[in-house]
C-alpha positions in Angstrom: 0.0 0.2 0.2 1.4 3.5 -0.9 1.5 5.6 2.3 -1.4 8.4 2.5 1.6 11.1 2.7 2.8 10.0 -1.1 -1.3 10.4 -1.8 -1.5 13.6 -0.3 1.8 15.7 -2.0 0.0 13.7 -5.5 -3.3 15.7 -4.4 -1.5 18.8 -4.3 -0.3 18.8 -7.4 -3.5 17.5 -9.4 -6.4 18.4 -7.0 -8.5 16.3 -5.1 -11.2 15.8 -7.6 -8.0 14.1 -10.2 -6.9 11.4 -7.6 -8.9 8.6 -6.7 -8.8 5.8 -4.4 -12.6 4.5 -3.5 -13.0 0.7 -4.0 -15.1 1.7 -7.5 -12.4 3.2 -9.0 -9.6 0.4 -7.7 -11.9 -1.8 -9.4 -12.4 -0.1 -12.6 -8.7 0.6 -13.4 -8.0 -3.0 -12.0 -8.6 -5.2 -15.3 -8.4 -4.2 -19.6 -9.5 -7.2 -22.2 -7.2 -10.2 -20.5 -9.7 -9.8 -17.5 -7.0 -10.2 -15.8 -7.0 -8.2 -12.3 -5.0 -6.1 -10.3 -5.8 -3.2 -8.2 -3.9 0.0 -7.8 -3.7 1.8 -4.7 -4.8 4.7 -6.4 -5.7 6.6 -9.7 -4.5 9.7 -10.4 -5.7 11.9 -13.7 -3.0 14.6 -14.4 -4.1 17.5 -16.1 -1.0 18.2 -18.6 2.7 17.1 -18.6 3.9 19.7 -15.8 1.9 17.5 -13.6 3.1 13.8 -14.6 6.5 15.4 -14.6 6.2 17.0 -11.2 4.4 13.4 -10.3 7.0 11.2 -11.9 9.9 13.1 -9.9 8.4 12.4 -6.5 7.7 9.1 -7.5 11.3 8.5 -8.4 12.1 10.2 -5.5 10.1 8.0 -2.9 10.1 5.0 -5.5 6.5 4.6 -5.4 5.1 2.4 -8.8 3.6 4.5 -11.6 1.3 2.4 -14.0 0.4 4.7 -17.1 -2.9 3.7 -18.9 -4.6 4.7 -21.8 -8.2 3.3 -22.4 -7.4 -0.2 -20.9 -8.3 -1.9 -24.0 -5.0 -4.1 -24.3 -5.2 -8.1 -24.8 -1.8 -8.5 -22.7 -2.1 -7.0 -19.3 0.4 -4.4 -20.2 -1.2 -1.3 -18.6 -2.6 -3.3 -15.4 -1.1 -2.3 -11.9 0.5 -6.1 -11.3 2.8 -4.6 -9.0 0.0 -2.4 -6.8 1.1 1.8 -7.3 -0.4 4.4 -8.7 -2.4 3.8 -12.3 -1.9 7.1 -14.2 -4.6 7.3 -16.4 -4.1 9.9 -19.5 -7.6 9.9 -20.7 -9.3 12.5 -18.4 -7.5 15.8 -19.3 -5.6 14.7 -22.0 -7.2 13.7 -25.1 -7.4 16.7 -27.3 -5.8 17.6 -30.8 -3.5 20.2 -31.2 -3.2 20.3 -34.7 -3.8 19.5 -38.0 -0.8 20.9 -40.0 -2.3 20.5 -44.1 0.9 22.2 -45.0 3.5 19.7 -43.7 0.3 16.7 -43.2 0.8 15.8 -39.7 -1.2 15.8 -36.6 -0.5 16.6 -33.5 -2.2 15.0 -30.5 -2.3 14.2 -26.8 -1.9 10.5 -25.6 -5.9 10.3 -24.8 -7.3 11.2 -27.6 -9.2 8.1 -29.2 -7.7 6.9 -32.5 -11.2 7.1 -34.3 -11.8 10.8 -33.1 -8.6 11.7 -35.0 -9.1 9.8 -37.9 -12.7 11.7 -38.3 -10.6 14.9 -37.8 -8.3 14.3 -40.4 -10.8 12.8 -42.9 -12.7 15.8 -42.7 -10.1 18.0 -43.7 -9.0 15.2 -46.9 -6.3 13.6 -45.0 -6.0 10.0 -44.1 -4.5 7.9 -40.7 -4.1 4.6 -42.2 -3.9 2.7 -38.3 -6.8 0.6 -37.0 -7.0 -1.2 -34.5 -10.0 -3.5 -33.9 -10.1 -1.4 -31.3 -10.1 2.0 -33.0 -13.3 3.3 -31.5 -12.6 3.7 -28.2 -8.8 3.0 -27.5 -6.3 5.8 -27.1 -3.2 7.1 -29.4 -1.0 7.0 -27.1 -1.8 3.2 -26.0 -1.7 2.4 -29.9 2.1 3.9 -29.6 2.5 2.4 -26.4 1.8 -0.8 -27.9 2.5 -0.2 -31.5 -0.7 -1.4 -33.0 -1.7 -3.0 -35.7 -5.3 -3.0 -37.8 -6.7 -4.3 -40.8 -5.5 -2.0 -43.3 -1.4 -2.7 -42.1 -1.2 -5.1 -45.4 -0.9 -1.8 -47.7 -0.4 1.1 -44.8 2.0 -0.4 -42.0 1.2 0.0 -38.6 1.9 2.6 -35.7 5.5 2.5 -35.8 5.5 4.0 -39.4 3.6 7.2 -38.7 4.8 8.4 -35.9 6.9 11.4 -36.1 7.7 12.6 -33.1 7.3 12.3 -29.1 7.3 14.3 -26.3 7.4 12.4 -23.2 8.2 12.6 -19.4 11.3 10.3 -18.0 10.6 8.7 -14.9 13.1 10.9 -13.3 10.2 13.6 -14.7 12.9 15.1 -17.1 10.9 16.2 -20.4 12.5 15.0 -23.7 11.6 15.5 -27.2 12.1 12.5 -29.5 11.7 13.0 -33.9 10.8 16.1 -35.4 8.1 17.0 -38.1 10.9 16.5 -40.9 10.8 13.9 -43.0 14.4 13.2 -42.9 15.8 13.0 -39.3 19.1 11.3 -38.5 20.7 13.1 -35.6 21.3 10.8 -32.4 19.6 8.0 -31.5 16.2 6.8 -33.0 14.4 7.7 -29.2 11.2 7.6 -30.7 11.7 4.0 -31.9 12.7 2.9 -28.3 9.9 4.2 -27.3 7.4 3.1 -29.7 5.9 -0.3 -28.7 8.1 0.2 -24.7 4.6 -0.2 -22.6 4.8 2.3 -20.6 8.3 0.8 -19.3 10.4 3.6 -20.8 8.5 6.8 -20.2 5.1 8.7 -20.1 4.0 9.7 -23.4 2.9 13.3 -23.3 2.2 14.8 -27.2 2.7 12.6 -30.6 3.2 13.7 -34.0 1.6 11.6 -36.8 2.5 11.4 -40.1 -0.5 12.1 -42.5 -1.4 11.1 -45.9 -4.2 12.1 -48.7 -7.1 10.6 -48.3 -7.8 8.0 -51.2 -10.9 8.5 -53.7 -12.0 5.4 -54.9 -12.4 2.2 -52.7 -14.2 -1.5 -53.1 -14.2 -4.5 -51.3 -13.7 -7.8 -52.0 -14.4 -11.7 -51.1 -12.6 -14.6 -52.2 -14.2 -18.2 -51.6 -11.6 -20.8 -51.1 -11.4 -24.8 -50.8 -9.1 -24.8 -48.3 -6.6 -22.7 -46.0 -3.9 -23.9 -48.2 -5.0 -22.4 -50.9 -6.3 -19.2 -49.5 -2.8 -18.8 -47.8 -1.2 -19.6 -51.1 -3.2 -17.1 -52.6 -2.6 -14.2 -49.7 1.7 -14.1 -51.1 1.4 -15.0 -54.6 -1.4 -12.4 -55.1 1.2 -9.5 -53.1 4.1 -10.7 -55.0 2.0 -10.6 -58.7 1.5 -6.3 -58.0 -1.7 -6.4 -56.1 -1.5 -4.3 -53.2 -4.6 -4.7 -51.3 -5.8 -2.2 -48.0 -6.6 -5.5 -46.2 -6.6 -9.0 -46.8 -8.4 -10.7 -43.9 -8.9 -14.5 -43.5 -11.4 -17.0 -42.2 -10.8 -20.7 -42.1 -13.3 -23.3 -42.4 -13.9 -23.4 -38.0 -14.6 -19.6 -38.0 -17.4 -19.6 -41.4 -18.8 -22.4 -39.5 -18.9 -20.6 -36.3 -20.7 -17.6 -38.3 -23.3 -19.8 -39.8 -24.7 -21.8 -37.0 -24.1 -18.8 -34.3 -24.7 -16.0 -36.2 -26.7 -17.0 -39.3 -24.3 -15.2 -41.7 -24.8 -16.0 -45.5 -21.4 -17.9 -46.1 -21.1 -20.9 -48.4 -21.2 -24.2 -46.4 -18.6 -25.7 -48.8 -16.0 -22.7 -48.2 -12.6 -24.2 -46.3 -11.3 -20.8 -46.0 -12.1 -17.4 -46.9 -10.2 -14.1 -47.6 -12.0 -10.3 -47.6 -10.7 -7.0 -48.2 -10.6 -3.6 -49.9 -8.8 -2.3 -52.4 -8.2 1.7 -52.5 -6.7 4.5 -54.9 -6.9 7.7 -56.3 -8.0 7.0 -59.7 -10.7 4.5 -60.4 -8.2 2.3 -63.1 -6.2 1.8 -60.4 -8.9 0.4 -58.1 -10.0 -1.7 -61.0 -6.1 -3.1 -61.8 -5.6 -4.0 -58.0 -9.0 -6.0 -58.4 -8.5 -7.6 -61.9 -4.7 -9.1 -60.0 -6.5 -10.4 -57.3 -9.1 -12.2 -59.0 -6.8 -13.7 -60.9 -4.1 -14.9 -58.9 -7.4 -16.0 -56.9 -8.7 -17.9 -59.5 -5.2 -19.3 -60.5 -4.5 -20.5 -56.4 -8.1 -22.6 -56.5 -10.7 -19.3 -55.4 -14.3 -21.1 -56.5 -15.5 -17.9 -56.2 -14.3 -14.2 -56.5 -16.9 -11.5 -55.2 -17.0 -7.4 -55.8 -18.9 -5.1 -53.4 -21.3 -2.6 -55.5 -21.7 -0.8 -53.0 -21.0 0.8 -49.6 -23.6 -1.6 -48.3 -22.6 -4.4 -50.1 -19.0 -4.1 -48.6 -20.3 -4.0 -45.2 -22.5 -7.1 -45.4 -19.1 -8.5 -46.6 -17.4 -6.9 -43.9 -19.7 -8.5 -40.9 -17.9 -11.9 -41.1 -14.5 -10.8 -40.2 -15.9 -8.3 -37.8 -17.9 -11.1 -36.1 -15.3 -13.9 -36.5 -13.8 -13.5 -32.7 -17.3 -13.8 -30.8 -18.7 -16.3 -33.5 -16.2 -19.0 -32.0 -16.9 -18.8 -28.5 -19.5 -21.8 -29.8 -16.7 -23.6 -29.5 -15.8 -23.4 -25.6 -15.8 -21.6 -22.8 -12.5 -20.4 -22.9 -11.0 -18.8 -25.5 -6.8 -18.5 -25.1 -6.1 -16.0 -28.1 -2.7 -15.0 -29.4 -1.8 -12.8 -32.0 1.5 -14.7 -33.9 2.7 -13.6 -36.8 4.9 -15.1 -39.5 6.6 -14.2 -42.9 3.5 -14.4 -45.0 5.3 -16.9 -47.5 4.8 -19.0 -44.3 1.1 -18.8 -43.7 0.3 -22.1 -45.6 3.1 -23.9 -43.3 2.1 -22.1 -40.1 -1.6 -23.1 -40.6 -1.2 -26.5 -40.9 1.7 -26.8 -38.0 -1.3 -24.3 -35.7 -4.2 -27.0 -36.3 -1.6 -30.1 -35.9 -0.6 -28.7 -32.7 -4.3 -28.6 -31.8 -5.1 -31.9 -32.6 -2.2 -33.0 -30.4 -4.2 -31.4 -27.8 -7.5 -32.4 -28.5 -8.7 -28.8 -29.0 -10.6 -27.2 -32.1 -7.9 -24.3 -33.1 -10.2 -21.1 -35.0 -7.6 -19.0 -36.9 -8.5 -15.6 -38.5 -7.1 -12.4 -39.0 -5.0 -10.4 -41.3 -3.1 -12.5 -43.5 -1.9 -9.6 -46.1 0.3 -9.2 -43.4 1.3 -12.1 -42.2 -0.4 -11.6 -38.7 -2.4 -14.8 -37.3 -5.5 -14.6 -34.5 -5.0 -18.1 -33.5 -8.1 -19.5 -30.7 -7.4 -22.4 -28.8 -10.9 -23.4 -27.9 -11.5 -24.7 -24.0 -14.3 -26.4 -23.6 -14.7 -26.3 -19.8 -12.6 -23.8 -18.4 -13.3 -24.9 -14.8 -11.5 -27.8 -16.0 -7.6 -27.9 -14.3 -6.4 -30.6 -17.2 -7.9 -28.9 -20.4 -6.4 -25.7 -19.4 -3.3 -26.9 -18.4 -3.0 -28.3 -21.7 -4.4 -25.4 -23.2 -1.8 -23.3 -22.0 0.7 -25.9 -23.4 -0.8 -25.7 -26.8 0.0 -22.2 -26.5 3.2 -22.5 -25.6 3.6 -25.2 -28.7 2.7 -22.8 -30.9 4.7 -20.2 -30.2 8.2 -22.2 -30.3 6.8 -23.4 -33.9 5.6 -20.0 -34.7 9.3 -18.3 -34.3 11.1 -21.3 -35.3 10.5 -20.5 -38.6 11.0 -17.1 -38.5 8.1 -15.5 -36.9 7.4 -13.7 -33.8 5.5 -13.6 -30.5 3.4 -10.7 -31.3 2.2 -9.0 -34.2 -0.3 -6.5 -33.0 -1.3 -7.1 -29.4 2.3 -6.7 -27.1 3.6 -8.5 -24.5 2.5 -7.0 -21.0 2.1 -9.8 -18.3 0.2 -12.9 -19.9 3.4 -13.2 -23.0 6.2 -12.6 -20.2 6.8 -16.1 -19.6 7.4 -16.6 -23.7 10.0 -14.1 -24.0 12.9 -16.3 -23.5 11.6 -18.1 -26.9 12.0 -15.6 -29.1 15.1 -13.8 -27.3 18.3 -15.4 -26.3 19.9 -14.2 -22.9 22.2 -11.7 -25.0 19.0 -9.2 -26.5 16.8 -9.8 -23.6 19.9 -8.1 -21.2 20.1 -6.1 -23.5 16.4 -4.9 -23.0 17.1 -4.7 -19.4 20.1 -2.6 -20.0 17.7 0.2 -22.1 15.0 -0.4 -19.2 18.0 0.3 -16.4 19.0 3.5 -18.6 15.4 5.2 -18.7 14.3 4.0 -15.3 17.0 3.1 -12.5 14.7 3.0 -9.6 12.1 -0.1 -12.0 9.5 2.7 -11.1 7.2 3.0 -14.0 5.7 -0.5 -14.9 7.8 -2.4 -13.9 8.0 -6.5 -14.3 6.3 -6.2 -17.8 7.4 -7.4 -21.1 9.9 -10.6 -19.1 11.8 -7.6 -17.7 
């Protein structure tokens, strides 16, 4: 428990209305999408960067743990106060759009701004911010940067790190730093912004983000390809891209997901489909969009596609996308507990990866429906435990996940494509990184945070 004198000092900084230690607030800030609970000792809502600087300086001197938090929508426990301390919530006051610089095509935001609110604001002036995590309607941009969030448009446009030009941040000792510039080129000094991206709040508290924007494409079409098997579909993914296709998104559903959508949500999908690819193409010229669709159709057919559907309008496009957007809730028909992971592999390895994942599921007796971002090699793997109260089943489920991680890393893949590490994947970091690499990570953490007050014991550090 934090001593009352520490809470009194912080209260003097932010005001009594911006610090809470009642049970309701402690419970509300104790969990994220993992549903694992760790209660903080208090929740603090800083009003601005100077508040954060003063709080961190004091907490560093007195070795009080601070855990930065955005919307709490993460899937790995990255924003959970696993060691107690203060939950530093940036959602209440630090949620402003500070600038849209039309001439330099950048946006400057505070970390608590919701991703979708930013997208809408820049699109209203003809610009475009592509990163679109599934949580875009409620996740914050600060959280997106801290986890290096991806999304469905990553196949063409990349992920959060590809749009961060500069950051302002507060170090654990209270110092305020600027990392990066508005300039397109900047090779002076270390890439500090790059180190802070995906650091999960373990190195500094981000207070301002400068994001690259691009012109909003004028035309967009949605497509769907039907395949007899996952292998056919996965071959179509990397072979289509090698032929020059450049889709905004290329999402996939396997046969178990298709069956779940049909049975649970009555989605009109072909019963015989072994896999489906869904996505968008876009461009500033209609001919560009037509070329993309023609290239995809030709490649899909060459790789066994039995049908290629193009939505005629936005309403039809939304109907095609409904299946992908509801894949996650649909697969709950297969069990009472879903152990979901977001592994990523080189795209050419997708057929091998899916085959191996299914084989591991069979080894332990689990159905493993898979879906996700095939266009960038990011697979959402769902080990479905029929009875979550069965200790042996849960144990086997976690063994299956560990086997999947090892299998994926052995083929050149990674533990996470977008959700991060946090607490839930920390035990598996030794699969992906050797001792020398982990020691380097620990050295970086110590350089930023020698007293280990900022989100300690995350990412296996």
